C-alpha positions in Angstrom: 28.0 -14.5 4.8 31.3 -12.8 4.1 32.9 -10.5 6.6 32.4 -7.6 4.3 28.6 -7.9 4.3 26.7 -5.9 6.9 23.3 -7.2 7.9 22.5 -4.1 10.0 23.1 -1.9 6.9 21.0 -4.2 4.8 18.2 -4.0 7.4 18.4 -0.2 7.4 18.1 -0.1 3.6 15.3 -2.7 3.6 13.2 -0.8 6.3 13.8 2.5 4.6 12.6 1.1 1.3 9.5 -0.2 3.0 9.0 3.2 4.7 9.0 4.8 1.2 6.5 2.2 0.1 4.4 3.0 3.2 4.5 6.7 2.3 3.2 5.8 -1.2 0.6 3.5 0.3 -0.7 6.2 2.7 -0.9 8.8 -0.1 -2.6 6.4 -2.5 -5.1 5.2 0.1 -5.9 8.8 1.1 -6.6 9.6 -2.5 -8.8 6.6 -2.9 -10.7 7.4 0.3 -11.2 11.0 -0.8 -12.3 10.2 -4.4 -14.8 7.5 -3.2 -16.1 9.0 0.0 -19.7 9.3 -1.3 -19.7 5.8 -2.7 -21.9 3.5 -0.5 -20.0 0.4 -1.5 -16.5 1.7 -1.3 -16.3 4.8 0.8 -16.5 3.3 4.3 -14.3 0.3 3.4 -11.6 2.6 2.0 -11.8 4.8 5.0 -11.2 1.8 7.3 -8.3 0.6 5.1 -6.8 4.0 5.1 -6.8 4.3 8.9 -5.1 0.8 9.1 -2.4 1.7 6.5 -1.6 4.9 8.4 -1.3 2.9 11.6 1.0 0.4 9.8 3.3 3.2 8.6 3.5 4.5 12.2 4.3 1.0 13.4 7.1 0.7 10.9 8.4 4.1 12.1 8.4 2.8 15.7 10.2 -0.4 14.7 12.9 1.7 13.0 13.1 3.9 16.1 13.4 0.9 18.4 16.3 -0.4 16.2 17.8 3.1 16.1 17.7 3.1 12.3 17.6 6.6 10.9 14.8 7.4 8.6 16.0 8.4 5.2 14.4 11.5 3.6 15.1 10.9 -0.1 13.1 7.7 -0.6 9.9 8.8 1.1 10.1 12.1 -0.7 10.5 10.3 -4.0 7.6 8.0 -3.2 5.4 11.1 -2.4 6.4 12.6 -5.7 5.8 9.3 -7.6 2.3 9.1 -6.1 1.5 12.7 -7.2 2.9 12.0 -10.7 0.9 8.8 -10.9 -2.2 10.9 -10.8 -1.3 12.2 -14.3 -1.8 8.9 -16.0 -4.2 8.7 -18.9 -7.5 7.5 -17.5 -9.9 8.3 -20.3 -10.8 11.8 -18.9 -9.0 15.0 -19.4 -9.9 16.2 -15.9 -10.9 14.4 -12.8 -11.3 10.9 -11.5 -12.5 8.2 -13.7 -13.6 4.6 -13.1 -10.3 3.5 -14.7 -8.4 5.5 -12.1 -10.1 3.6 -9.3 -9.3 0.2 -10.9 -5.6 1.1 -11.4 -5.2 2.6 -8.0 -6.7 -0.4 -6.3 -4.4 -2.7 -8.3 -1.4 -0.6 -7.1 -2.6 -0.7 -3.5 -3.1 -4.5 -3.7 0.6 -4.9 -4.8 1.8 -2.6 -2.0 -0.1 -4.5 0.6 1.5 -7.7 -0.6 4.9 -6.2 -0.1 3.9 -5.0 3.4 2.8 -8.5 4.3 6.2 -9.8 3.3 7.8 -7.1 5.5 5.9 -8.2 8.6 6.6 -11.9 8.0 10.3 -11.2 7.5 10.5 -9.2 10.7 8.5 -11.9 12.5 11.1 -14.5 11.5 14.2 -12.4 12.1 13.1 -10.0 14.9 15.6 -9.1 17.5 14.8 -9.2 21.2 14.4 -5.4 20.9 11.3 -6.0 18.9 9.3 -8.3 21.2 6.7 -5.6 21.8 5.6 -5.8 18.2 3.1 -8.5 17.1 4.3 -9.1 13.6 2.1 -12.1 13.1 -1.0 -9.9 13.9 0.3 -7.2 11.6 0.7 -9.8 8.7 -2.8 -11.0 9.3 -4.2 -7.4 9.2 -2.3 -6.9 5.9 -3.8 -10.1 4.5 -7.2 -8.8 5.5 -6.5 -5.4 3.9 -5.4 -7.2 0.7 -8.6 -9.3 0.7 -10.8 -6.2 1.1 -8.9 -4.3 -1.6 -9.3 -7.3 -3.9 -13.0 -7.3 -3.3 -13.2 -3.5 -4.0 -11.0 -4.0 -7.1 -13.4 -6.6 -8.5 -16.3 -4.2 -7.9 -14.5 -1.3 -9.5 -13.5 -3.5 -12.5 -17.1 -4.6 -12.9 -18.2 -1.0 -13.0 -15.5 0.1 -15.4 -15.7 -2.8 -17.7 -19.3 -4.1 -17.7 -20.1 -7.3 -19.6 -20.6 -6.6 -23.4 -24.2 -6.1 -24.4 -25.8 -8.6 -26.8 -25.1 -7.7 -30.4 -21.7 -6.0 -29.8 -18.9 -7.9 -31.4 -15.6 -8.4 -29.6 -12.5 -7.5 -31.6 
């Protein structure tokens, strides 16, 4: 590493980027939970995942606090706006939630959780003595569990949205 490089600055940027992603993940998961609360196959599972993702964001904030890394305001705000704008996507309905919305949102959540898994594994490998109170291996395992559950929900949502073609319907 050259003398001009600053690992502490890079870590601050990295953690703030993940904090913005966590903001996006929390907002997206809350939307999924709210939109699917009456669904017997999805509602409770999304509620549990939402609680965990909120806790993960709080853990990241504690990590940043322990390292005395200031939390940026711009990136989390931009993530919040991006999640709200993401609701405007064409989903086959002029108003309201559609089965396609659920599929796309679960795909986005799956990707976000993959990034969070990498965050915890990165911190586990490079954690300073200041971070011994955090069990990054357990956090990575919980993220892997979240990802697995979201994948199952995504497959269910996709099956609902895109049922198998009926006999007699030609594929194009």
